[in-house]
N, C-alpha and C positions, 0 to 999 in steps of 0.2 A: 350477379350470381346466376341469373337465368342462363346466360350464355355459357357459363362454366358448367352448369348442370347439363346443358344440351351438347357440350363439346364431344363426348363419345359418339353421339348420334350424328352430329354434323361431320365428324371425321369419317364415319362409315359412308355417308352420302357422297362426300368428296372422293374418298378412296375407291369406292365401288362403281360410282356412276361417271366420274370425271377421269380419275387416274387409271381406272380399269385394273385395279390391284386385285390379286387373288383373294378370295374370301378369307382363307385361313390367316393370311398375313394382315389384312385389314382389321379383322376381328381381334387378333392378338394385340395389335397396337391400340385398338379401342379399349381393351382391357387395361393396358398400361395407363392410358389417359384417365380412365375411371379411377384407378388406384391413386394417381397423383392428385386429381381433383378432389376425391373423397377425403384424402388425408390432409392436404394443404388448405383446401377451401371450406370443407365441411366438418373438420375436426374429428374425422374418423381415425381411430388408432391403427397403427400398422398391423397389430394382432387381429383386430376385428376385420380389417380389409382382407387379410389372409384367410380368416375363418369364412367370410362371405364368399371368397373365391372357392374354397374347398366345398362349401355347400352347393355352389353352382356346378362344380365338377361332379358331385354326387348325383344331383338331379339330372345332369346331362347323361351320365353313364347308366343310371338305373332310375327310371325305366326308358328314357328317351332313345339313347343310342342302342340299347338292347333291342328295342322294337325295330328301329331302322335297319340295323345289321340283319336281324332275323328275317325281316320282310324282303330285303334285297337278296339275301341268301336263298330264300324260297324261289324267287324269280330266276336267279342265276342257275339254281339246281334244275329248274324246269327246262331251261335252255340246254343244260348239259345232258339231260336225259332224253332230249328231243320231245318232251311232253308239250312244250310250247308250240312246236311245229304242228302237232296234232290239233291243238286248240285253234291255231290259225286256219287250218284246213276246214275245221268244223264251222267256223264263223263265215268263211268266204263261200261256203256251199249253200247258204240260205237263199240268196237271190242274185240276179245279175243286174239289178237296178242300182246305179251309182248312189242314189239318195238313200236307199235302204241300207246299203253296205256302210255308208258314212255314219248313219245313225247307230247301226249295230256295233261297228268297230270303234268309231270315234266316241260316241256317247255311252253305249252300254259297256263294251269291253274296256274302254278308256277309264270309265268310272270305277270298274272293277279293279283295274291295275292301280288306280289312285288309292282306293280303299285298302288294298292289300300291300302295296309297296311304296307308292308315292315317289318323291324325289326324281321327277322327270320321266319316269317310266310310262305314265299315262299320256304323255305327249310323244315321246320317242317311238314307242312300239306301235301304237295305232297309226301314227303318221307314216311310219316306215311301211307298215302293212298296206295301207291305202295306196301309197305311191307305188308299191310293188305290184299291186293288182291292176294298175293302169289309171288311177285317179291322178289328175294334175297335181304335181308335187306341192306347189304353192297353196292350192286349194286344200290338199290333205293336211298341211301344217296349220292352215288358217282355221279349219273347222275343229281341229283337235285343241287348239288354243281356246276356242270358245267353249268346247265341251269341258275343259279343265277349269273353267271359271267358277263352278259351283261346288264340286266335290272336294276341293282342296282342303277345306277345313277338317275333313274327316280322313285325310291321307294317312297312310301307314298305320292302319288300325286305330284311327282317331287320335293320333299322338298330338296334333296341334291343340285340340280342345282339352285333352288330358293335361297337357302342359299348361294351358291357360288356367285350368282348374288349380294346378299346383302353385302357380304364380299368384293367383287372386284369392285362393281359399274358398272359392264358390264351387258348389257341387257340380261335378262333370255332367251328370244327367240333365240338370237344369240348363247348363250352357249348351249342351248338344241340342236340346229341344228348342231353345230360343234361336240358336243359329239356324236350325232347319226351318223354323217359321220365317225368319228374316230372309232366307234364301228362297223360300217357296215360290214366289212369283217368277223369279229368274230361272229357277229349276224347271218350272213349267214352260217357260218361253224358249229355253235353249234349243230343244229339238226343232222347233219351228224356225228359229234364227239360222241354225245350221243348214236346214233344207233350203231356205231362201238364199243363203250364201252359195250353196252348191249350184243353184240354177242362175244366180245373178239377179233374180227378181222374184216377186210374189207368185209368178206363174209356176214356179217350181213346186208350190204347194198342191197343184192340181193332182188329184189322185192320192195325195200323201197326208191329207188331214187326219184321217183315222189312225194312220201309222204314227204320226207325230203326237197325236193325243195319247195313244197307247204308250209311246216312249216316255212322255211326260208324266202321266198319271202312275204308270207302273214303276217309275223311279221314285216319284215324290211320296206316294202313300206309304210304301214300306220304310222309306227313310224316316218319315215322321213317326211312325209307330215304333220302330226300333230305337230311335233317339229318345223317345218319351219313356219307354219301358225298360230299356237296357243301357242307354248311354251312347257315347260316341263311337265305340270300337267297331261296331258292325253296321252302322247306319247306312253308309254309302255302299258298302258291300251288298247289303240286302237290296238297296235301291237299284244298283246296277244289275244284279241278278234278275230282279223284277223287270227292269227295262229290256234286257236281252230276251227274256221269256216273252214279254209283250210284243216285241218287234218280230221275233220268230213266228209267234202265233199269227200275227197280222199278215206276215209274208206268206204263210201257208193258207190262211182263210180268205184273205183279200189280196191275192198277188197283184203286183204292180207291173204293167207292161207298157212302158213308154219308150219308144225307139230313141228318143232324144237323150235318154240317160242309160241306155243299154250298154253293158260291158261284156267282154269276152267271157264265155261260159267256162265254168270250172268243172264241167261234167266229165272231162277226160281223165280226171284224177280218180284214183280208187277211193271209194267211200270209207269213212272211218267207222270201224265196228264199235258196238256199244262197250265192249270190254276195253278197247284201246282208248276210247273217249273217257271212260271212267278213270282209268289209270292216269291219263293226262291231267284231269281235273282234281285228282285225289288230294294232293297237298293243300289245295285251296279249300276243298270240301272239309277236310279235317280241321283246318284253321277255324272255319265257320262253326263246326260242331264243338270243338274244344272251348272256344270263346263263349258259345251259347250255354253249354252245360256248366261252365264255371262262373256264369254271370249271376247277378242278384236275383234273376228269375228262378233259380234253383238253389235256395238257401242251404239245403242239405249238403251240397257240394261246395258252394261258394264260401260259406261261413267257416268251416274247418280249415280250408286251404288259406283263407285270408288271415288266419291266426298265426300262420308260419311267417313271422316277420321280426325285424329287429329295429329298434329306435335308438338314435344317438344324437346328442346335442352337439352340433358342429359350430353354430354361431351362438355365442353366449351373451351378446349385447342386447340392447333394447329391441324388442320385436322378434327376437330369436325363438325358435321352437324346435323340439326334437325332430330330426328327419327320419322317416320310416322307410326301411327297405322291405318290400313284400317279395318273398323269395320264390314262391310257386305260382300264386294266383296273379300273375302279371303277364300281359299279352306276349312279351318277347319270349319268355320261356315256352309258352304254349305254341307259339309259331314255330320255334325251333324244333319242338317235339313233332309237330305235324309235318314239317319239312323232311325230317329224318325218316319218319315212317313212310311218307309218300315217296321219297327218293328210293327207299329200299324196295317198295313194291314195283317201282319203275325200273328196277334192275341195277341201281347204283350201289357199289360197295361202300363200306364205312370209310375206307381210305379215300375213295373218290369224293365222298361228301365232305369229309374233313378238309380235303384239298380245295374244294369249291368254297367252303366257309373261310378258309385262310386267305384265298385269293380275293374274296369279297371284302374282308376286313382291310387288306392291303390297298385295294382300289378305293376304299372309302376313307383312307387315312386323313386326307385333307378335309373331307366333310366332317369327320370325327373331331378334328382340331377346331374347325369352325364352330361347330355346335357347342363344344366345351367352352370356348372363349367367349362366345356371344352370350351364353347363359350365365357364365361367371361375371361378365360385364354388367348384365342386368341385375344380378344379385348385389354386387358392390354399389351400383347406382341406387338400388332400392333401400338398402340398409344405411347408406350415407345420407339419404334424404334428397338426393338429386332428382329422382322420379317425382317425388312430391312437389318439389320446386317447379318442375316443368308443368305438372298438372295444374297448380295454382295459377300459373301464367296463362295456360291455355283457357282456363275457365274465365279468367279476367278479360281475355280478349273476345271470347264468344258468349259468355254468360250462360243463360239457360238454353241457348241454341246449341250448346256443345254436342248433344247427341247427334245432331245433323252432320257433324264432321267426324264422328267417332269411327265410322267405317272407312272414311278417307285416310285417317291416320293408320288404321290397320293395313290398308292397301299400300301405303308408303313403306311400311315395314317389309312387306313381301317384295316390293319393287327393289328395295335396297339389297336385301339378303337372298332373295330367290326362294325363301322358305316361309310357309305359313307358321311353322313351329317357332322359328326365330322371331317373326313378327309378334307372336303372342308373348314370347319372352321379353322382347324389348318394350312393348307398349301395353301389355296386359294390366300391370299394376297402375300404369298411367291412367288407363280407362276407368278403373274402379276409384282411384283417388279423385279424378275429375268428377265422376258421378257423385261421390260423397260431397265434394265441394259445392255442387249446385243443389244439395239437399235431396238427392234422389232416394227413394225408398229402397230397401234391400232387393226387392224384385226388379226395380228399375236399374239398380246397380248391376245386377246379373245380365239384364237385357243389354245395357250399354257395353259391358265387358264382352258379351257375345258378338257385338258389332265389330270387334277387332278381328275375330275369326271370319266373319262375314266379309269384311273389307279385304282381308288377306286373300280371299278367293279371287276377287277382281284384280288385285295387284299381281296375281300370278300370271295373268295374260300378258302384261306389259313388262314383266321382269326380264332384264337382259339374259338371265340364266335360262329362262323358258324359251326365249327367242333363239338362243344359241343351240339349245337341245333340239328344237324343231328344225333348224337349218341343218344340223348334223344328221338328223333322221332322214331328211329328204335328199341330202347330198347335193344341194345347190349352193355353191359359194356365193356370197354377196347378197343373199336374199334377206338379210337381217333388217335392212331399212324398210323394205316392202312389207314384211310381216309386222314390224313394229307400227308402221303407219296404219295398217289394217286393225291391229289389236287396240290401238288408242281409240279408234272410231267406235269400237264396241265397249271399251272400258268406260268411256265418259258417260254414256247413258246408264250403264250398269251401276256406276258408283253414285250417280245422282239418285237413281231409284232406291239404292240401298240407304242413302242418307235420309230420304223421305220416310222410308219404312221404319228406320230406327227412331227417328224423331217422333213421329206420330204414334209408333208402337209403345214407346216409353210413357207417353201421356195416358194411354189406355191401361198399361200394366201398373203404372205408379199410382 
């Protein structure tokens, strides 16, 4: 029965990793497999299978896909209005030291893009920018893969952790806090690792220790604070803004002048005015403000808006519960509002913005189908009892040591699907079921569930999808193998450290 329960996941591994089948096709067939297995092997009725599918569609569309479409639309609109060009110019004017620019663009701005948009933008855009200003293309892609190894859990306004919360029933703020704590050591180390990789040795840290320390601490501390008090939506956004501010401040207060890392000066370009800079950043500023003022920190606004919702019972079998649609106080709606206001200020007409939105949806059609089918697959597997079967077998094989492999399982999910959100959907319930099977306390269950999001970050580095995006960004055909070889060397120590953190952390929490 274990192999039957595992069959949809095994199929995804084979289809995506060996057969190199497109995600939407592989996930659609995985859904069919879960239907057949659930009905024939686990006694699920056809009606309940359809209901589980429909609940998966509902979760996929509202709020997950709404956030994804809104986030990518905001980015695409910034490209359309040339606001992104202004942002690029502002970033590249800070320093002519390669190491500083790699931290500012790859770490700070890359984290910002991950928090706001996700789905490869945090690799593609920074890597392309760095290669465009003269950084070795392979190096540019490599450091961006490293930089993307810790903020992924909070991508697209925290949607992986929000999804994990929906799948497991655990409070999103708790999951966000635990994930941030688990990632904290690696978040701190990342700028140092990126700088070492830039220079090819520890010597690259000469004159950069203060800069790296600022990049680490100014990212980590805001992330932890926002995750604890507000939840996952703005944690990485706040962290990346803090990192960029810290790097810029260090570059001005303690300028780095090492001829070995000097790049061509950008001084010949006209400086960006404060007005133009504000306009360029406005959509992202508004997203931050809207999410902040509607958060739990301001009950006077949050509570009334949160009452505008509808609940409907989609799955009426054992374990089913009404699914709630929150119509206004949901990140996707707020992001869309911010994007339209920001686009208007930047000079885009309503027809232009609607056209960009339409193009965004069309370009995301395969992603949309992939997300819907993978979430529906997870719902069918969960209600049929297949996820529970896998959990029991995993616990039987590892016993009380299971928490040590929880992050690894999360990383496999992202490796397979290329998405931390999909990993949380596939394995989130598995993590909590396994935690309960070893007798973990509710706090430890939340800690182990968070490990899925933590591991998903590491898996992002080695995901074929991430590698392909990086290769496309730098425009070097055939660099896939070289980048994957590099990423694996970073992934292995990262996932081992994550496993140790999760294992010993759950002993302290439990």
